[in-house]
N, C-alpha and C positions, 0 to 999 in steps of 0.2 A: 915157688918161683926158682928156688935154687936147683931143684931137680929138673925143671924145664930148661934152665939155662944150659945144662949139660947136653941135652938133646938138641936144643935150638939156640945156639949161641949168638946168632946174628939178629935176633929179635930184640927190640928195645923194651925193657920191662918197667913197670911202674906200680908202686904200692898204693897209689891214689887214683881212683877211677876218673876223677874230674880232671886231674893233670894229664892223664892218659888221653882223655877225650878233647883236650884243648886244641882247637884249630883243626880237628879231624873232619874230613869229608864224609866219613861214615864210621859207624860203630858196629862191630860184629860180636854178638854174644855167643860164646862157645861153651859156657858152663852154666849150671843151674845153682851155683853156690849162693847162699843166702844173701851175702853182702851185695850181689848184683841184682837181687830182687827188690832191694830197699833203696835204690838210688833216688835221689832228689831229681825228678825228671825235668823240672823247670830249670834247675841249675845246670843239668847235663846239656840241655838244649842251648843255653846261653854260652856254654863253653865251646860247643862245636861250631865249625865253619858252616856246615850243612847238617840239618837235623835228620840224618838218615840212619836207621837201625835195621840190621839184619839179624834176626833172632833165630839161632839154630836150635835153641833149647825150649822155645815157646814159654819164656819166662813172663812176658807181658801180654796184656790184653790188647789186641790190635785196635779195638775201638778207642780205648783210652789213649794210646799213643797217637792215633790219628787226630783225636780231639785236641790233644796238646800241640799239634802242629808238626809231628814227626812224619817222615815218609818211612813207613814201617812194613817190613816183609818178614813173615815167619816162614819156616821151612818145615814141611811134614805135618802141618795142621790141616784138618779137613776144611775145605772151602765152603 
């Protein structure tokens, strides 16, 4: 995050993914880092204002997220 702050100083950063998602209308996944692959999806959904996820790295299975009540869109995945 410290390196990113140099390039993008106007972004609000958070070390806790659930605090970051609190009250969010949507979540965009832009990295495949392991800590984002192991999120507690039920907790994440409770934290968000709207359960919308745009997955730019295809980290999650679309069927699993849809089953859990998320509006899920992956990018670059074969339809």
